[in-house]
C-alpha positions in Angstrom: 111.1 101.4 86.8 107.4 100.7 87.1 106.7 104.5 86.7 108.0 104.2 83.1 106.2 100.9 82.6 102.8 100.9 84.2 101.6 98.1 81.9 103.1 94.6 81.9 105.9 94.5 79.3 105.4 90.8 78.4 104.5 90.0 74.8 101.9 87.3 74.7 101.9 84.4 72.2 99.1 82.2 73.4 95.5 81.7 72.2 94.1 84.7 70.4 97.0 86.9 71.7 99.7 86.7 69.1 102.6 89.1 69.4 100.5 91.4 71.6 101.6 93.1 74.8 99.8 92.1 78.0 97.2 94.6 79.1 97.5 94.0 82.8 99.1 96.6 85.2 102.7 95.8 86.1 103.0 94.9 89.7 106.6 93.8 90.0 110.0 94.2 88.4 111.7 91.0 87.0 115.5 90.6 86.4 116.4 89.1 83.0 119.8 88.0 84.5 119.4 86.9 88.1 121.0 89.2 90.7 122.6 86.0 92.2 124.6 85.6 89.0 125.2 89.3 88.2 124.7 91.6 91.3 126.2 94.4 89.2 123.1 94.4 87.0 120.6 94.7 89.8 119.5 98.3 88.9 120.5 98.4 85.2 117.4 99.3 83.2 118.2 97.0 80.3 118.2 94.0 82.8 114.7 94.9 84.2 111.3 94.1 82.9 108.0 95.2 84.6 105.5 92.4 84.7 102.1 91.5 86.1 101.8 88.5 88.4 100.4 86.3 85.7 103.3 86.9 83.3 106.1 86.6 85.9 108.0 83.4 85.3 108.8 81.0 88.2 112.6 81.3 87.5 114.9 83.9 89.1 116.0 85.1 85.7 115.2 84.8 82.0 118.4 85.6 80.1 117.1 84.0 77.0 114.3 86.6 76.6 114.7 88.9 73.6 113.4 92.5 73.5 110.7 92.9 70.9 110.0 89.2 70.9 109.4 88.3 74.5 108.9 91.7 76.1 108.6 95.3 75.1 111.8 97.1 75.9 111.9 100.0 78.3 112.5 103.4 76.8 113.7 105.8 79.4 113.5 109.6 78.8 116.6 111.4 77.7 117.1 114.1 80.2 118.4 117.4 79.0 120.4 119.7 81.2 120.5 123.2 80.1 
């Protein structure tokens, strides 16, 4: 996942950073819905967000985060088999 998102995906809304993506390198993968609640979503790309340590929340999940508002959504390549 981090290979597709080398930069933290969190959208900042503090101080002079309004609606701007964090510029730090992503260092970990965060689950939007906690694996304790939904283990079936553990590796589902739409449930994963790459974040830096500064942007990682203290909670085990952030199901209320919205793509485009709270984080930049991951766009995975569409593989073509010929």
